[in-house]
Biopython code that builds the backbone (N, CA, C, O; Angstrom):
import numpy as np
from Bio.PDB.StructureBuilder import StructureBuilder

atoms = [
    (1, "MET", "N", (106.541, 69.037, 63.201)),
    (1, "MET", "CA", (105.869, 68.787, 64.444)),
    (1, "MET", "C", (105.116, 70.033, 64.917)),
    (1, "MET", "O", (103.922, 69.960, 65.207)),
    (2, "GLY", "N", (105.804, 71.171, 64.997)),
    (2, "GLY", "CA", (105.142, 72.407, 65.402)),
    (2, "GLY", "C", (104.077, 72.836, 64.416)),
    (2, "GLY", "O", (103.038, 73.364, 64.812)),
    (3, "LEU", "N", (104.328, 72.612, 63.116)),
    (3, "LEU", "CA", (103.373, 72.971, 62.069)),
    (3, "LEU", "C", (102.048, 72.262, 62.295)),
    (3, "LEU", "O", (100.993, 72.891, 62.221)),
    (4, "VAL", "N", (102.084, 70.968, 62.567)),
    (4, "VAL", "CA", (100.865, 70.184, 62.791)),
    (4, "VAL", "C", (100.141, 70.669, 64.038)),
    (4, "VAL", "O", (98.919, 70.820, 64.026)),
    (5, "GLU", "N", (100.884, 70.916, 65.116)),
    (5, "GLU", "CA", (100.266, 71.396, 66.356)),
    (5, "GLU", "C", (99.612, 72.761, 66.167)),
    (5, "GLU", "O", (98.517, 72.998, 66.676)),
    (6, "GLY", "N", (100.268, 73.655, 65.445)),
    (6, "GLY", "CA", (99.686, 74.971, 65.171)),
    (6, "GLY", "C", (98.400, 74.871, 64.380)),
    (6, "GLY", "O", (97.433, 75.576, 64.671)),
    (7, "ARG", "N", (98.378, 73.995, 63.375)),
    (7, "ARG", "CA", (97.148, 73.793, 62.595)),
    (7, "ARG", "C", (96.047, 73.211, 63.466)),
    (7, "ARG", "O", (94.891, 73.620, 63.355)),
    (8, "ASN", "N", (96.389, 72.263, 64.330)),
    (8, "ASN", "CA", (95.387, 71.639, 65.189)),
    (8, "ASN", "C", (94.735, 72.645, 66.129)),
    (8, "ASN", "O", (93.511, 72.666, 66.254)),
    (9, "ILE", "N", (95.532, 73.478, 66.789)),
    (9, "ILE", "CA", (94.959, 74.450, 67.724)),
    (9, "ILE", "C", (94.131, 75.486, 66.985)),
    (9, "ILE", "O", (93.121, 75.951, 67.513)),
    (10, "SER", "N", (94.529, 75.860, 65.782)),
    (10, "SER", "CA", (93.770, 76.868, 65.040)),
    (10, "SER", "C", (92.422, 76.324, 64.601)),
    (10, "SER", "O", (91.451, 77.077, 64.529)),
    (11, "SER", "N", (92.340, 75.035, 64.307)),
    (11, "SER", "CA", (91.065, 74.483, 63.849)),
    (11, "SER", "C", (90.020, 74.517, 64.954)),
    (11, "SER", "O", (88.825, 74.583, 64.666)),
    (12, "THR", "N", (90.446, 74.475, 66.215)),
    (12, "THR", "CA", (89.485, 74.550, 67.311)),
    (12, "THR", "C", (88.995, 75.972, 67.541)),
    (12, "THR", "O", (87.996, 76.166, 68.234)),
    (13, "ARG", "N", (89.664, 76.963, 66.983)),
    (13, "ARG", "CA", (89.303, 78.362, 67.196)),
    (13, "ARG", "C", (88.718, 79.030, 65.959)),
    (13, "ARG", "O", (88.312, 80.191, 66.029)),
    (14, "GLN", "N", (88.664, 78.337, 64.838)),
    (14, "GLN", "CA", (88.202, 78.956, 63.601)),
    (14, "GLN", "C", (86.746, 79.395, 63.669)),
    (14, "GLN", "O", (86.378, 80.394, 63.051)),
    (15, "GLU", "N", (85.916, 78.672, 64.403)),
    (15, "GLU", "CA", (84.497, 79.002, 64.440)),
    (15, "GLU", "C", (84.254, 80.416, 64.946)),
    (15, "GLU", "O", (83.381, 81.108, 64.422)),
    (16, "ASP", "N", (85.010, 80.870, 65.963)),
    (16, "ASP", "CA", (84.790, 82.216, 66.493)),
    (16, "ASP", "C", (85.657, 83.268, 65.817)),
    (16, "ASP", "O", (85.590, 84.443, 66.178)),
    (17, "PHE", "N", (86.453, 82.880, 64.865)),
    (17, "PHE", "CA", (87.444, 83.805, 64.321)),
    (17, "PHE", "C", (87.062, 84.264, 62.924)),
    (17, "PHE", "O", (86.884, 83.448, 62.019)),
    (18, "HIS", "N", (86.936, 85.580, 62.754)),
    (18, "HIS", "CA", (86.683, 86.175, 61.444)),
    (18, "HIS", "C", (87.957, 86.892, 61.048)),
    (18, "HIS", "O", (88.476, 87.706, 61.812)),
    (19, "VAL", "N", (88.468, 86.597, 59.860)),
    (19, "VAL", "CA", (89.781, 87.116, 59.487)),
    (19, "VAL", "C", (89.705, 88.594, 59.142)),
    (19, "VAL", "O", (89.359, 88.987, 58.028)),
    (20, "LYS", "N", (90.039, 89.387, 60.131)),
    (20, "LYS", "CA", (90.264, 90.822, 59.987)),
    (20, "LYS", "C", (91.630, 91.041, 60.600)),
    (20, "LYS", "O", (92.007, 90.347, 61.544)),
    (21, "ARG", "N", (92.349, 91.967, 60.091)),
    (21, "ARG", "CA", (93.736, 92.136, 60.545)),
    (21, "ARG", "C", (93.848, 92.309, 62.054)),
    (21, "ARG", "O", (94.649, 91.621, 62.688)),
    (22, "GLU", "N", (93.072, 93.204, 62.643)),
    (22, "GLU", "CA", (93.184, 93.467, 64.077)),
    (22, "GLU", "C", (92.791, 92.243, 64.895)),
    (22, "GLU", "O", (93.447, 91.903, 65.879)),
    (23, "ALA", "N", (91.720, 91.590, 64.479)),
    (23, "ALA", "CA", (91.277, 90.394, 65.189)),
    (23, "ALA", "C", (92.308, 89.277, 65.054)),
    (23, "ALA", "O", (92.567, 88.545, 66.009)),
    (24, "PHE", "N", (92.888, 89.151, 63.872)),
    (24, "PHE", "CA", (93.918, 88.137, 63.647)),
    (24, "PHE", "C", (95.111, 88.383, 64.568)),
    (24, "PHE", "O", (95.613, 87.454, 65.201)),
    (25, "VAL", "N", (95.558, 89.621, 64.640)),
    (25, "VAL", "CA", (96.708, 89.964, 65.477)),
    (25, "VAL", "C", (96.410, 89.652, 66.935)),
    (25, "VAL", "O", (97.211, 88.999, 67.603)),
    (26, "ARG", "N", (95.268, 90.111, 67.437)),
    (26, "ARG", "CA", (94.905, 89.869, 68.839)),
    (26, "ARG", "C", (94.801, 88.376, 69.128)),
    (26, "ARG", "O", (95.301, 87.904, 70.149)),
    (27, "GLU", "N", (94.160, 87.638, 68.242)),
    (27, "GLU", "CA", (93.974, 86.201, 68.456)),
    (27, "GLU", "C", (95.310, 85.464, 68.439)),
    (27, "GLU", "O", (95.556, 84.611, 69.291)),
    (28, "LEU", "N", (96.155, 85.778, 67.498)),
    (28, "LEU", "CA", (97.458, 85.126, 67.404)),
    (28, "LEU", "C", (98.294, 85.400, 68.655)),
    (28, "LEU", "O", (98.876, 84.479, 69.228)),
    (29, "GLU", "N", (98.352, 86.653, 69.072)),
    (29, "GLU", "CA", (99.123, 87.005, 70.266)),
    (29, "GLU", "C", (98.549, 86.334, 71.512)),
    (29, "GLU", "O", (99.298, 85.842, 72.356)),
    (30, "ARG", "N", (97.232, 86.313, 71.624)),
    (30, "ARG", "CA", (96.579, 85.716, 72.794)),
    (30, "ARG", "C", (96.831, 84.212, 72.863)),
    (30, "ARG", "O", (97.213, 83.689, 73.910)),
    (31, "VAL", "N", (96.617, 83.522, 71.749)),
    (31, "VAL", "CA", (96.784, 82.067, 71.724)),
    (31, "VAL", "C", (98.208, 81.686, 72.109)),
    (31, "VAL", "O", (98.412, 80.795, 72.933)),
    (32, "LEU", "N", (99.177, 82.346, 71.527)),
    (32, "LEU", "CA", (100.573, 81.984, 71.781)),
    (32, "LEU", "C", (101.010, 82.313, 73.198)),
    (32, "LEU", "O", (101.783, 81.564, 73.795)),
    (33, "THR", "N", (100.527, 83.420, 73.743)),
    (33, "THR", "CA", (100.849, 83.755, 75.121)),
    (33, "THR", "C", (100.215, 82.733, 76.058)),
    (33, "THR", "O", (100.866, 82.268, 76.993)),
    (34, "GLU", "N", (98.945, 82.375, 75.817)),
    (34, "GLU", "CA", (98.261, 81.364, 76.623)),
    (34, "GLU", "C", (98.970, 80.019, 76.563)),
    (34, "GLU", "O", (99.012, 79.295, 77.558)),
    (35, "GLN", "N", (99.519, 79.685, 75.420)),
    (35, "GLN", "CA", (100.187, 78.404, 75.234)),
    (35, "GLN", "C", (101.594, 78.379, 75.833)),
    (35, "GLN", "O", (102.240, 77.331, 75.822)),
    (36, "GLY", "N", (102.085, 79.506, 76.356)),
    (36, "GLY", "CA", (103.375, 79.546, 77.024)),
    (36, "GLY", "C", (104.569, 79.781, 76.123)),
    (36, "GLY", "O", (105.690, 79.406, 76.469)),
    (37, "PHE", "N", (104.346, 80.398, 74.968)),
    (37, "PHE", "CA", (105.444, 80.654, 74.040)),
    (37, "PHE", "C", (106.235, 81.908, 74.399)),
    (37, "PHE", "O", (107.231, 82.205, 73.738)),
    (38, "GLY", "N", (105.831, 82.638, 75.406)),
    (38, "GLY", "CA", (106.463, 83.908, 75.759)),
    (38, "GLY", "C", (105.553, 85.046, 75.341)),
    (38, "GLY", "O", (104.399, 84.826, 74.972)),
    (39, "GLU", "N", (106.069, 86.251, 75.400)),
    (39, "GLU", "CA", (105.297, 87.410, 74.948)),
    (39, "GLU", "C", (105.450, 87.515, 73.432)),
    (39, "GLU", "O", (106.554, 87.704, 72.920)),
    (40, "VAL", "N", (104.338, 87.391, 72.728)),
    (40, "VAL", "CA", (104.353, 87.362, 71.265)),
    (40, "VAL", "C", (103.729, 88.642, 70.732)),
    (40, "VAL", "O", (102.650, 89.044, 71.168)),
    (41, "LYS", "N", (104.410, 89.278, 69.789)),
    (41, "LYS", "CA", (103.916, 90.511, 69.172)),
    (41, "LYS", "C", (103.991, 90.391, 67.656)),
    (41, "LYS", "O", (105.041, 90.079, 67.094)),
    (42, "VAL", "N", (102.861, 90.644, 67.005)),
    (42, "VAL", "CA", (102.849, 90.721, 65.548)),
    (42, "VAL", "C", (103.345, 92.115, 65.195)),
    (42, "VAL", "O", (102.689, 93.107, 65.510)),
    (43, "MET", "N", (104.484, 92.193, 64.551)),
    (43, "MET", "CA", (105.113, 93.478, 64.255)),
    (43, "MET", "C", (104.599, 94.082, 62.956)),
    (43, "MET", "O", (104.460, 95.300, 62.845)),
    (44, "ASN", "N", (104.318, 93.233, 61.975)),
    (44, "ASN", "CA", (103.940, 93.762, 60.671)),
    (44, "ASN", "C", (103.216, 92.694, 59.857)),
    (44, "ASN", "O", (103.610, 91.528, 59.833)),
    (45, "ILE", "N", (102.154, 93.124, 59.198)),
    (45, "ILE", "CA", (101.493, 92.310, 58.184)),
    (45, "ILE", "C", (101.499, 93.156, 56.925)),
    (45, "ILE", "O", (100.790, 94.159, 56.839)),
    (46, "ASP", "N", (102.289, 92.757, 55.960)),
    (46, "ASP", "CA", (102.445, 93.507, 54.716)),
    (46, "ASP", "C", (101.902, 92.655, 53.573)),
    (46, "ASP", "O", (102.590, 91.772, 53.059)),
    (47, "LEU", "N", (100.662, 92.931, 53.183)),
    (47, "LEU", "CA", (100.038, 92.129, 52.130)),
    (47, "LEU", "C", (100.638, 92.408, 50.762)),
    (47, "LEU", "O", (100.611, 91.535, 49.894)),
    (48, "PHE", "N", (101.177, 93.601, 50.547)),
    (48, "PHE", "CA", (101.827, 93.918, 49.282)),
    (48, "PHE", "C", (103.087, 93.063, 49.101)),
    (48, "PHE", "O", (103.316, 92.492, 48.035)),
    (49, "ARG", "N", (103.895, 92.987, 50.162)),
    (49, "ARG", "CA", (105.113, 92.164, 50.115)),
    (49, "ARG", "C", (104.830, 90.711, 50.468)),
    (49, "ARG", "O", (105.702, 89.854, 50.331)),
    (50, "ARG", "N", (103.607, 90.435, 50.924)),
    (50, "ARG", "CA", (103.169, 89.093, 51.308)),
    (50, "ARG", "C", (104.027, 88.531, 52.444)),
    (50, "ARG", "O", (104.533, 87.412, 52.375)),
    (51, "GLU", "N", (104.172, 89.356, 53.501)),
    (51, "GLU", "CA", (104.997, 88.985, 54.643)),
    (51, "GLU", "C", (104.275, 89.251, 55.961)),
    (51, "GLU", "O", (103.514, 90.210, 56.091)),
    (52, "ILE", "N", (104.526, 88.397, 56.913)),
    (52, "ILE", "CA", (104.097, 88.598, 58.290)),
    (52, "ILE", "C", (105.353, 88.473, 59.147)),
    (52, "ILE", "O", (106.105, 87.507, 59.024)),
    (53, "ARG", "N", (105.571, 89.461, 60.015)),
    (53, "ARG", "CA", (106.767, 89.488, 60.867)),
    (53, "ARG", "C", (106.301, 89.437, 62.324)),
    (53, "ARG", "O", (105.480, 90.248, 62.750)),
    (54, "ILE", "N", (106.831, 88.482, 63.074)),
    (54, "ILE", "CA", (106.413, 88.259, 64.459)),
    (54, "ILE", "C", (107.640, 88.198, 65.360)),
    (54, "ILE", "O", (108.651, 87.586, 65.015)),
    (55, "ARG", "N", (107.535, 88.848, 66.529)),
    (55, "ARG", "CA", (108.598, 88.784, 67.531)),
    (55, "ARG", "C", (108.117, 87.994, 68.738)),
    (55, "ARG", "O", (106.953, 88.059, 69.132)),
    (56, "VAL", "N", (109.045, 87.252, 69.306)),
    (56, "VAL", "CA", (108.780, 86.495, 70.527)),
    (56, "VAL", "C", (109.803, 86.946, 71.567)),
    (56, "VAL", "O", (111.012, 86.815, 71.377)),
    (57, "TYR", "N", (109.286, 87.477, 72.666)),
    (57, "TYR", "CA", (110.129, 87.897, 73.782)),
    (57, "TYR", "C", (110.063, 86.812, 74.858)),
    (57, "TYR", "O", (108.989, 86.281, 75.140)),
    (58, "ASN", "N", (111.191, 86.489, 75.447)),
    (58, "ASN", "CA", (111.251, 85.495, 76.527)),
    (58, "ASN", "C", (110.724, 84.131, 76.099)),
    (58, "ASN", "O", (110.029, 83.466, 76.868)),
    (59, "GLY", "N", (111.041, 83.720, 74.902)),
    (59, "GLY", "CA", (110.597, 82.420, 74.408)),
    (59, "GLY", "C", (111.331, 81.271, 75.082)),
    (59, "GLY", "O", (112.510, 81.381, 75.418)),
    (60, "PHE", "N", (110.616, 80.170, 75.274)),
    (60, "PHE", "CA", (111.196, 79.037, 75.986)),
    (60, "PHE", "C", (112.308, 78.342, 75.195)),
    (60, "PHE", "O", (113.278, 77.874, 75.790)),
    (61, "GLU", "N", (112.187, 78.267, 73.879)),
    (61, "GLU", "CA", (113.190, 77.544, 73.091)),
    (61, "GLU", "C", (114.535, 78.248, 73.097)),
    (61, "GLU", "O", (115.568, 77.605, 73.286)),
    (62, "SER", "N", (114.539, 79.538, 72.896)),
    (62, "SER", "CA", (115.812, 80.265, 72.830)),
    (62, "SER", "C", (116.512, 80.269, 74.185)),
    (62, "SER", "O", (117.739, 80.196, 74.245)),
    (63, "ASP", "N", (115.751, 80.354, 75.268)),
    (63, "ASP", "CA", (116.363, 80.328, 76.599)),
    (63, "ASP", "C", (116.987, 78.967, 76.885)),
    (63, "ASP", "O", (118.057, 78.880, 77.487)),
    (64, "PHE", "N", (116.324, 77.927, 76.458)),
    (64, "PHE", "CA", (116.788, 76.562, 76.696)),
    (64, "PHE", "C", (118.054, 76.245, 75.903)),
    (64, "PHE", "O", (118.896, 75.475, 76.365)),
    (65, "MET", "N", (118.196, 76.833, 74.713)),
    (65, "MET", "CA", (119.281, 76.483, 73.797)),
    (65, "MET", "C", (120.477, 77.442, 73.837)),
    (65, "MET", "O", (121.409, 77.278, 73.050)),
    (66, "LYS", "N", (120.475, 78.433, 74.727)),
    (66, "LYS", "CA", (121.589, 79.389, 74.802)),
    (66, "LYS", "C", (122.863, 78.698, 75.249)),
    (66, "LYS", "O", (122.784, 77.745, 76.024)),
    (67, "PRO", "N", (124.017, 79.123, 74.805)),
    (67, "PRO", "CA", (124.269, 79.945, 73.624)),
    (67, "PRO", "C", (124.308, 79.071, 72.370)),
    (67, "PRO", "O", (124.551, 77.866, 72.439)),
    (68, "SER", "N", (124.068, 79.695, 71.245)),
    (68, "SER", "CA", (124.058, 78.974, 69.975)),
    (68, "SER", "C", (124.619, 79.876, 68.884)),
    (68, "SER", "O", (124.602, 81.101, 69.006)),
    (69, "ARG", "N", (125.107, 79.268, 67.839)),
    (69, "ARG", "CA", (125.588, 80.036, 66.686)),
    (69, "ARG", "C", (124.487, 80.256, 65.660)),
    (69, "ARG", "O", (124.611, 81.111, 64.783)),
    (70, "GLU", "N", (123.413, 79.485, 65.768)),
    (70, "GLU", "CA", (122.303, 79.574, 64.816)),
    (70, "GLU", "C", (120.992, 79.741, 65.568)),
    (70, "GLU", "O", (120.900, 79.353, 66.732)),
    (71, "PRO", "N", (119.971, 80.314, 64.924)),
    (71, "PRO", "CA", (118.647, 80.399, 65.544)),
    (71, "PRO", "C", (118.145, 79.007, 65.939)),
    (71, "PRO", "O", (118.409, 78.023, 65.249)),
    (72, "THR", "N", (117.423, 78.940, 67.053)),
    (72, "THR", "CA", (117.057, 77.644, 67.629)),
    (72, "THR", "C", (115.561, 77.368, 67.733)),
    (72, "THR", "O", (115.176, 76.275, 68.147)),
    (73, "CYS", "N", (114.718, 78.309, 67.377)),
    (73, "CYS", "CA", (113.285, 78.190, 67.672)),
    (73, "CYS", "C", (112.511, 77.481, 66.555)),
    (73, "CYS", "O", (111.548, 78.027, 66.017)),
    (74, "LEU", "N", (112.933, 76.283, 66.217)),
    (74, "LEU", "CA", (112.306, 75.544, 65.122)),
    (74, "LEU", "C", (110.862, 75.159, 65.437)),
    (74, "LEU", "O", (109.985, 75.295, 64.583)),
    (75, "PHE", "N", (110.609, 74.679, 66.652)),
    (75, "PHE", "CA", (109.243, 74.299, 67.006)),
    (75, "PHE", "C", (108.332, 75.518, 67.013)),
    (75, "PHE", "O", (107.230, 75.474, 66.467)),
    (76, "THR", "N", (108.784, 76.605, 67.629)),
    (76, "THR", "CA", (107.973, 77.826, 67.693)),
    (76, "THR", "C", (107.661, 78.338, 66.295)),
    (76, "THR", "O", (106.523, 78.713, 66.015)),
    (77, "ARG", "N", (108.648, 78.360, 65.421)),
    (77, "ARG", "CA", (108.436, 78.831, 64.047)),
    (77, "ARG", "C", (107.434, 77.932, 63.323)),
    (77, "ARG", "O", (106.547, 78.431, 62.631)),
    (78, "GLY", "N", (107.564, 76.633, 63.474)),
    (78, "GLY", "CA", (106.615, 75.715, 62.854)),
    (78, "GLY", "C", (105.212, 75.865, 63.416)),
    (78, "GLY", "O", (104.230, 75.812, 62.675)),
    (79, "TYR", "N", (105.116, 76.054, 64.725)),
    (79, "TYR", "CA", (103.821, 76.242, 65.376)),
    (79, "TYR", "C", (103.145, 77.504, 64.857)),
    (79, "TYR", "O", (101.957, 77.499, 64.535)),
    (80, "LEU", "N", (103.919, 78.588, 64.780)),
    (80, "LEU", "CA", (103.388, 79.842, 64.242)),
    (80, "LEU", "C", (102.928, 79.661, 62.802)),
    (80, "LEU", "O", (101.867, 80.155, 62.420)),
    (81, "GLU", "N", (103.708, 78.966, 62.017)),
    (81, "GLU", "CA", (103.354, 78.723, 60.618)),
    (81, "GLU", "C", (102.015, 77.989, 60.522)),
    (81, "GLU", "O", (101.138, 78.385, 59.753)),
    (82, "GLY", "N", (101.864, 76.932, 61.294)),
    (82, "GLY", "CA", (100.609, 76.185, 61.287)),
    (82, "GLY", "C", (99.436, 77.003, 61.785)),
    (82, "GLY", "O", (98.337, 76.905, 61.241)),
    (83, "LEU", "N", (99.655, 77.807, 62.810)),
    (83, "LEU", "CA", (98.593, 78.646, 63.359)),
    (83, "LEU", "C", (98.163, 79.709, 62.356)),
    (83, "LEU", "O", (96.968, 79.942, 62.175)),
    (84, "ILE", "N", (99.125, 80.353, 61.704)),
    (84, "ILE", "CA", (98.806, 81.368, 60.688)),
    (84, "ILE", "C", (98.023, 80.737, 59.542)),
    (84, "ILE", "O", (97.008, 81.283, 59.109)),
    (85, "GLU", "N", (98.489, 79.594, 59.051)),
    (85, "GLU", "CA", (97.778, 78.920, 57.961)),
    (85, "GLU", "C", (96.363, 78.541, 58.377)),
    (85, "GLU", "O", (95.412, 78.723, 57.616)),
    (86, "GLY", "N", (96.232, 78.010, 59.593)),
    (86, "GLY", "CA", (94.924, 77.578, 60.057)),
    (86, "GLY", "C", (93.950, 78.716, 60.273)),
    (86, "GLY", "O", (92.765, 78.580, 59.971)),
    (87, "LEU", "N", (94.431, 79.844, 60.795)),
    (87, "LEU", "CA", (93.547, 80.976, 61.076)),
    (87, "LEU", "C", (93.196, 81.785, 59.836)),
    (87, "LEU", "O", (92.120, 82.380, 59.769)),
    (88, "THR", "N", (94.086, 81.813, 58.859)),
    (88, "THR", "CA", (93.855, 82.664, 57.684)),
    (88, "THR", "C", (93.481, 81.891, 56.426)),
    (88, "THR", "O", (92.880, 82.455, 55.512)),
    (89, "GLY", "N", (93.825, 80.621, 56.368)),
    (89, "GLY", "CA", (93.621, 79.851, 55.142)),
    (89, "GLY", "C", (94.701, 80.114, 54.103)),
    (89, "GLY", "O", (94.632, 79.584, 52.994)),
    (90, "LEU", "N", (95.705, 80.932, 54.448)),
    (90, "LEU", "CA", (96.801, 81.242, 53.528)),
    (90, "LEU", "C", (97.920, 80.223, 53.694)),
    (90, "LEU", "O", (98.189, 79.766, 54.805)),
    (91, "LYS", "N", (98.562, 79.872, 52.608)),
    (91, "LYS", "CA", (99.684, 78.936, 52.637)),
    (91, "LYS", "C", (100.986, 79.713, 52.842)),
    (91, "LYS", "O", (101.250, 80.686, 52.136)),
    (92, "ILE", "N", (101.787, 79.285, 53.798)),
    (92, "ILE", "CA", (103.097, 79.886, 54.029)),
    (92, "ILE", "C", (104.076, 79.284, 53.018)),
    (92, "ILE", "O", (104.273, 78.069, 52.988)),
    (93, "ARG", "N", (104.684, 80.134, 52.194)),
    (93, "ARG", "CA", (105.670, 79.673, 51.205)),
    (93, "ARG", "C", (107.019, 79.406, 51.845)),
    (93, "ARG", "O", (107.720, 78.463, 51.478)),
    (94, "GLU", "N", (107.374, 80.247, 52.809)),
    (94, "GLU", "CA", (108.682, 80.143, 53.454)),
    (94, "GLU", "C", (108.597, 80.798, 54.823)),
    (94, "GLU", "O", (107.870, 81.773, 55.010)),
    (95, "SER", "N", (109.341, 80.259, 55.773)),
    (95, "SER", "CA", (109.444, 80.906, 57.082)),
    (95, "SER", "C", (110.904, 80.885, 57.512)),
    (95, "SER", "O", (111.624, 79.911, 57.291)),
    (96, "LEU", "N", (111.321, 81.985, 58.131)),
    (96, "LEU", "CA", (112.709, 82.147, 58.560)),
    (96, "LEU", "C", (112.746, 82.738, 59.958)),
    (96, "LEU", "O", (111.926, 83.589, 60.301)),
    (97, "GLU", "N", (113.692, 82.289, 60.761)),
    (97, "GLU", "CA", (113.956, 82.959, 62.030)),
    (97, "GLU", "C", (115.135, 83.887, 61.774)),
    (97, "GLU", "O", (116.265, 83.434, 61.586)),
    (98, "ILE", "N", (114.865, 85.185, 61.768)),
    (98, "ILE", "CA", (115.899, 86.142, 61.377)),
    (98, "ILE", "C", (116.638, 86.743, 62.571)),
    (98, "ILE", "O", (117.704, 87.337, 62.404)),
    (99, "LYS", "N", (116.085, 86.594, 63.767)),
    (99, "LYS", "CA", (116.763, 86.995, 65.003)),
    (99, "LYS", "C", (116.439, 85.943, 66.050)),
    (99, "LYS", "O", (115.365, 85.340, 66.032)),
    (100, "CYS", "N", (117.387, 85.729, 66.968)),
    (100, "CYS", "CA", (117.163, 84.722, 68.009)),
    (100, "CYS", "C", (117.937, 85.097, 69.267)),
    (100, "CYS", "O", (119.103, 85.485, 69.202)),
    (101, "ARG", "N", (117.278, 84.976, 70.401)),
    (101, "ARG", "CA", (117.927, 85.270, 71.680)),
    (101, "ARG", "C", (119.070, 84.309, 71.964)),
    (101, "ARG", "O", (120.022, 84.668, 72.657)),
    (102, "ALA", "N", (118.989, 83.095, 71.440)),
    (102, "ALA", "CA", (120.044, 82.109, 71.683)),
    (102, "ALA", "C", (121.380, 82.524, 71.069)),
    (102, "ALA", "O", (122.434, 82.079, 71.522)),
    (103, "VAL", "N", (121.341, 83.379, 70.034)),
    (103, "VAL", "CA", (122.589, 83.856, 69.420)),
    (103, "VAL", "C", (122.954, 85.261, 69.898)),
    (103, "VAL", "O", (123.917, 85.853, 69.410)),
    (104, "GLY", "N", (122.184, 85.796, 70.856)),
    (104, "GLY", "CA", (122.520, 87.083, 71.444)),
    (104, "GLY", "C", (121.613, 88.239, 71.072)),
    (104, "GLY", "O", (121.820, 89.353, 71.554)),
    (105, "ASP", "N", (120.617, 88.014, 70.234)),
    (105, "ASP", "CA", (119.666, 89.079, 69.900)),
    (105, "ASP", "C", (118.743, 89.334, 71.089)),
    (105, "ASP", "O", (118.577, 88.449, 71.928)),
    (106, "PRO", "N", (118.137, 90.520, 71.184)),
    (106, "PRO", "CA", (117.269, 90.835, 72.321)),
    (106, "PRO", "C", (115.912, 90.122, 72.280)),
    (106, "PRO", "O", (115.202, 90.097, 73.286)),
    (107, "TYR", "N", (115.547, 89.550, 71.145)),
    (107, "TYR", "CA", (114.279, 88.838, 70.976)),
    (107, "TYR", "C", (114.432, 87.899, 69.785)),
    (107, "TYR", "O", (115.407, 87.978, 69.038)),
    (108, "CYS", "N", (113.466, 87.020, 69.621)),
    (108, "CYS", "CA", (113.420, 86.165, 68.437)),
    (108, "CYS", "C", (112.446, 86.801, 67.454)),
    (108, "CYS", "O", (111.395, 87.302, 67.853)),
    (109, "GLU", "N", (112.790, 86.783, 66.187)),
    (109, "GLU", "CA", (111.917, 87.366, 65.170)),
    (109, "GLU", "C", (111.807, 86.393, 64.011)),
    (109, "GLU", "O", (112.808, 85.892, 63.498)),
    (110, "MET", "N", (110.568, 86.135, 63.608)),
    (110, "MET", "CA", (110.295, 85.234, 62.510)),
    (110, "MET", "C", (109.625, 85.984, 61.371)),
    (110, "MET", "O", (108.827, 86.896, 61.587)),
    (111, "LEU", "N", (109.963, 85.583, 60.169)),
    (111, "LEU", "CA", (109.392, 86.156, 58.959)),
    (111, "LEU", "C", (108.666, 85.043, 58.223)),
    (111, "LEU", "O", (109.243, 83.994, 57.937)),
    (112, "PHE", "N", (107.387, 85.282, 57.916)),
    (112, "PHE", "CA", (106.568, 84.308, 57.202)),
    (112, "PHE", "C", (106.166, 84.903, 55.867)),
    (112, "PHE", "O", (105.544, 85.964, 55.816)),
    (113, "CYS", "N", (106.518, 84.225, 54.794)),
    (113, "CYS", "CA", (106.183, 84.673, 53.440)),
    (113, "CYS", "C", (104.954, 83.906, 52.977)),
    (113, "CYS", "O", (104.946, 82.676, 52.957)),
    (114, "ILE", "N", (103.897, 84.664, 52.599)),
    (114, "ILE", "CA", (102.636, 84.036, 52.194)),
    (114, "ILE", "C", (102.430, 84.131, 50.696)),
    (114, "ILE", "O", (101.420, 83.654, 50.180)),
]
sb = StructureBuilder()
sb.init_structure("model")
sb.init_model(0)
sb.init_chain("A")
sb.init_seg("    ")
for serial, (resi, resn, name, xyz) in enumerate(atoms, 1):
    if name == "N":
        sb.init_residue(resn, " ", resi, " ")
    sb.init_atom(name, np.array(xyz, "f"), 0.0, 1.0, " ", f" {name:<3s}", serial, name[0])
structure = sb.get_structure()
């Protein structure tokens, strides 16, 4: 569900978007903040390891699902995956939520393998 929504929103923004790392980071952070996902920060884009690491502070999903034993931000992770694929044209091989506020971490962190 989130994957489809992320792809849909990215397709409306592709015309003005040229894939450069800095522009990609700014656009991704701006779109997600505007959409109400919380404060979103791209922490790392490592093309050698083929990874993108993103943190979400004050995300709505983790706050809603507290407390939990497992990460809870499935929609947010899917949305990010779709948005990344749509903005870059790269296929995400795997995505993981490696930290989550719902389990007591200070922020949610997602890892996307491209």
